[in-house]
C-alpha positions in Angstrom: -67.1 -20.3 -95.3 -68.8 -22.7 -97.4 -71.2 -25.3 -95.6 -71.5 -27.5 -98.6 -69.6 -27.0 -102.0 -70.9 -28.9 -104.8 -68.2 -29.4 -107.8 -69.6 -30.7 -110.8 -66.9 -31.8 -112.8 -64.4 -33.0 -110.4 -61.2 -33.0 -112.9 -58.2 -30.5 -113.1 -60.0 -27.2 -112.9 -63.1 -28.4 -109.9 -60.8 -30.6 -108.2 -58.0 -27.7 -107.7 -60.6 -25.6 -106.1 -61.9 -28.0 -104.0 -58.0 -28.8 -102.7 -57.7 -25.2 -102.5 -60.6 -24.5 -100.5 -60.1 -27.3 -98.2 -56.5 -26.3 -97.9 -57.5 -22.7 -97.0 -59.7 -24.1 -94.6 -62.9 -22.4 -96.1 -65.3 -25.4 -97.0 -67.0 -27.7 -94.8 -68.0 -30.5 -97.4 -67.2 -31.2 -101.0 -69.3 -33.5 -102.6 -68.1 -34.3 -106.2 -69.9 -35.3 -109.3 -68.9 -37.3 -112.7 -70.7 -39.1 -114.9 -68.1 -41.7 -115.0 -68.1 -44.3 -112.5 -64.1 -44.6 -112.0 -63.6 -40.5 -112.5 -65.5 -40.5 -108.9 -63.7 -43.2 -107.4 -60.7 -41.5 -108.0 -61.4 -38.1 -107.0 -63.1 -39.5 -103.8 -59.7 -42.2 -103.2 -57.3 -39.2 -103.9 -59.1 -37.1 -100.9 -60.2 -34.7 -104.2 -63.8 -34.5 -102.7 -65.4 -36.0 -99.2 -67.8 -37.9 -100.9 -69.7 -38.4 -104.4 -73.0 -38.2 -106.4 -74.0 -40.6 -108.4 -76.4 -38.0 -110.1 -77.1 -34.5 -110.5 -79.7 -34.1 -108.4 -77.8 -36.0 -105.7 -75.1 -33.5 -106.0 -76.7 -30.2 -106.1 -79.5 -30.8 -103.5 -78.5 -29.3 -100.8 -75.5 -27.2 -101.8 -74.5 -24.0 -100.9 -72.8 -23.5 -104.0 -72.2 -25.3 -106.9 -69.6 -24.8 -109.3 -69.6 -26.1 -112.8 -66.5 -27.6 -114.2 -67.6 -29.4 -117.5 -67.1 -28.5 -121.0 -68.4 -25.5 -122.7 -70.6 -28.3 -125.1 -72.1 -29.6 -121.5 -73.1 -26.4 -120.1 -76.1 -26.0 -121.3 -77.6 -29.4 -120.6 -75.7 -29.3 -117.2 -78.1 -26.6 -115.9 -81.1 -27.7 -117.7 -80.9 -30.8 -115.3 -79.8 -29.3 -111.9 -82.3 -26.8 -112.2 -85.3 -28.2 -110.8 -83.0 -29.7 -107.4 -81.2 -26.5 -106.4 -82.3 -24.5 -103.5 -83.6 -20.9 -103.8 -80.3 -19.6 -101.8 -77.9 -22.1 -103.9 -75.2 -19.8 -105.5 -74.4 -21.4 -109.1 -71.1 -20.2 -110.7 -68.9 -21.8 -113.5 -65.4 -22.4 -114.9 -66.3 -21.9 -118.7 -64.1 -20.4 -121.3 -66.8 -18.5 -123.1 -69.0 -16.2 -120.8 -72.1 -15.4 -123.3 -72.9 -19.0 -123.9 -73.1 -19.9 -120.4 -74.9 -16.8 -119.2 -77.3 -17.4 -122.0 -78.1 -20.8 -120.6 -77.9 -20.4 -117.2 -80.3 -17.5 -117.8 -83.4 -19.8 -119.7 -82.0 -22.6 -117.4 -82.5 -21.0 -114.2 -85.5 -18.8 -114.7 -86.0 -17.1 -111.6 -83.2 -18.5 -109.8 -80.7 -16.6 -112.4 -79.7 -13.9 -110.2 -77.8 -16.6 -107.9 -75.8 -17.4 -110.7 -72.1 -15.8 -110.8 -70.8 -16.6 -114.3 -66.7 -16.7 -113.7 -63.7 -18.2 -115.5 -60.3 -19.4 -113.8 -57.4 -18.6 -116.1 -55.5 -21.1 -114.9 -54.9 -25.0 -116.0 -52.1 -27.1 -117.2 -52.5 -29.7 -119.9 -53.2 -32.7 -117.8 -56.7 -33.5 -117.0 -58.7 -35.9 -114.7 -59.1 -36.1 -110.6 -55.2 -36.7 -110.2 -54.3 -33.7 -112.2 -55.9 -31.3 -109.7 -53.4 -29.9 -107.0 -54.1 -27.2 -104.7 -51.9 -24.1 -105.8 -53.3 -24.1 -109.4 -54.7 -20.5 -108.9 -52.3 -19.3 -106.6 -51.6 -15.8 -107.9 -53.5 -16.6 -111.2 -56.1 -14.0 -112.7 -59.9 -15.4 -112.0 -62.6 -13.0 -114.1 -66.1 -13.0 -113.1 -68.6 -11.1 -115.4 -71.5 -10.7 -113.9 -74.6 -9.1 -115.4 -77.3 -6.4 -114.7 -79.5 -9.6 -113.1 -76.7 -11.0 -110.4 -77.5 -11.0 -106.9 -74.5 -8.5 -105.1 -74.4 -10.7 -102.4 -73.8 -13.9 -104.5 -70.8 -12.1 -106.3 -69.1 -10.8 -103.2 -69.7 -14.8 -102.0 -67.7 -16.4 -105.3 -65.4 -13.6 -104.8 -64.8 -14.7 -101.3 -64.3 -18.0 -102.7 -61.7 -17.2 -105.6 -59.7 -14.8 -103.0 -59.4 -17.9 -100.8 -57.4 -20.2 -103.4 -54.7 -17.1 -103.9 -56.1 -16.1 -106.7 -56.1 -12.6 -108.5 -59.9 -12.0 -108.8 -61.0 -9.5 -111.9 -64.4 -8.2 -112.8 -65.1 -7.9 -116.8 -68.0 -7.4 -119.4 -69.0 -10.2 -120.5 -68.9 -9.7 -124.8 -65.0 -8.0 -123.9 -63.8 -11.5 -122.0 -64.7 -13.6 -124.8 -63.0 -11.3 -127.2 -59.9 -11.2 -124.8 -59.6 -14.9 -124.1 -60.3 -15.7 -127.9 -57.5 -13.1 -128.8 -54.8 -14.3 -125.8 -55.9 -18.0 -125.6 -58.3 -19.2 -128.3 -56.6 -18.4 -131.1 -53.2 -19.6 -130.1 -54.9 -23.0 -129.2 -56.3 -23.3 -132.7 -53.1 -22.3 -134.8 -50.8 -24.4 -132.1 -52.9 -27.4 -133.2 -53.4 -26.7 -136.7 -49.5 -26.5 -137.0 -48.7 -29.4 -134.9 -51.7 -31.1 -137.0 -50.6 -29.9 -140.4 -46.9 -31.4 -139.4 -48.2 -34.5 -138.4 -49.2 -35.2 -142.0 -46.0 -35.0 -143.6 -44.6 -37.9 -144.6 -41.1 -36.9 -142.9 -43.1 -36.0 -140.1 -41.1 -38.1 -138.1 -37.9 -36.3 -138.9 -39.5 -32.6 -138.8 -40.4 -33.6 -135.1 -37.2 -35.0 -134.0 -35.2 -32.1 -135.0 -37.6 -29.7 -133.5 -35.9 -27.1 -130.8 -37.1 -25.7 -127.9 -39.0 -22.8 -129.6 -41.5 -25.3 -131.4 -41.8 -27.3 -128.2 -42.6 -24.2 -126.4 -45.1 -22.9 -128.9 -46.5 -26.2 -129.7 -47.1 -27.4 -125.8 -50.9 -26.2 -126.1 -51.8 -28.7 -128.7 -51.5 -31.2 -126.2 -54.7 -30.0 -124.7 -57.9 -31.3 -123.9 -59.3 -31.7 -127.7 -62.7 -32.0 -126.4 -62.7 -29.1 -124.4 -61.0 -27.0 -127.4 -63.8 -28.3 -129.7 -66.6 -26.9 -127.9 -64.4 -23.4 -126.9 -64.1 -22.9 -130.4 -68.2 -23.6 -131.3 -69.0 -21.2 -128.4 -67.2 -18.4 -128.8 -67.1 -18.7 -132.1 -67.8 -15.2 -133.5 -64.8 -13.9 -131.9 -62.6 -16.3 -133.1 -63.8 -16.2 -136.3 -62.9 -12.2 -136.2 -59.4 -12.8 -135.2 -58.9 -15.4 -137.1 -59.8 -13.0 -140.3 -57.4 -10.7 -138.9 -54.9 -13.2 -138.8 -55.4 -14.3 -142.1 -55.2 -10.6 -143.5 -51.4 -10.1 -141.6 -50.4 -13.7 -143.0 -50.7 -13.1 -146.2 -48.8 -9.4 -145.9 -46.3 -11.8 -144.5 -46.6 -14.3 -147.9 -46.3 -11.5 -150.5 -43.6 -9.7 -148.3 -41.6 -13.3 -148.7 -42.6 -13.7 -152.0 -41.4 -10.1 -153.0 -38.0 -10.0 -150.8 -39.0 -7.0 -149.4 -37.2 -7.6 -145.8 -38.1 -3.8 -144.9 -41.6 -5.1 -144.0 -40.7 -8.3 -142.5 -38.1 -6.4 -139.9 -40.5 -3.5 -139.2 -43.3 -6.2 -138.5 -40.9 -8.6 -136.3 -39.6 -5.4 -134.4 -43.1 -4.3 -133.4 -43.9 -7.4 -132.6 -40.6 -8.3 -130.3 -41.2 -4.9 -128.7 -44.8 -5.6 -127.7 -44.1 -9.3 -126.4 -40.9 -7.9 -124.4 -42.8 -4.8 -122.8 -45.2 -6.8 -121.0 -43.4 -10.8 -120.8 -39.9 -9.5 -119.1 -41.1 -9.1 -116.1 -38.9 -11.2 -113.9 -42.0 -12.5 -111.4 -44.8 -12.5 -113.9 -47.3 -15.5 -113.6 -48.4 -17.7 -116.2 -51.8 -16.7 -116.7 -52.9 -19.3 -119.5 -55.4 -22.1 -119.4 -52.9 -24.6 -120.1 
């Protein structure tokens, strides 16, 4: 049981954590913080949180657990601002998508309290944002990855794991660097590709006709281009090494496809397409498969 939980960023991710824990009876009081007054008011009115704070210092002062659910670009500044105001026993954790960046920022900002920081990443979400997007079953059967480091306090890690267990999530542990490579491949790169494709089509003179006749496959692929642009800008910039490495590999493979089409090399295309189909079908044809994606 968490006595007082501070949610820094009461949108979809932070708000859904609050609602899930309240539904499970695992938290006594949730205080929410946003720098935007209307967001604070909405979170309170919708019952996403029990109270709101107008400053970070007020939000974290008496909190036993602090969950950071802010854009990646704001993580460092938020950690620096809240660090002087937390209790020595307070556990700080986050939902950021690029763990090396957050760990480095937390190590510097929290100093002697860094052992109380448990880096984490719930792999769940929708295209929607804000307190009204939050719902109590968002994490049910979804994966949450915790990426503890050598200094991480085992008791703090156990507490954060128990928190996510209470939401119905499957909690896994992973090395920080490996996490960032895996998420770059399975989430970050696909978002870049979707944004790029939709953006490219949007610049065409015949954009309206192209999109009017878009089939279901295009809508499925392009759905993630409806995601929060600020969030994905920050992810690209904070997990840049892993994303750039994958983009280079993608460029190379795309060039091979381009050359095969130019040279009418159907054998190469069928071989590559069959390999991709086998890989996808072997993983995603399970009837009860849960969509573990960030949107």
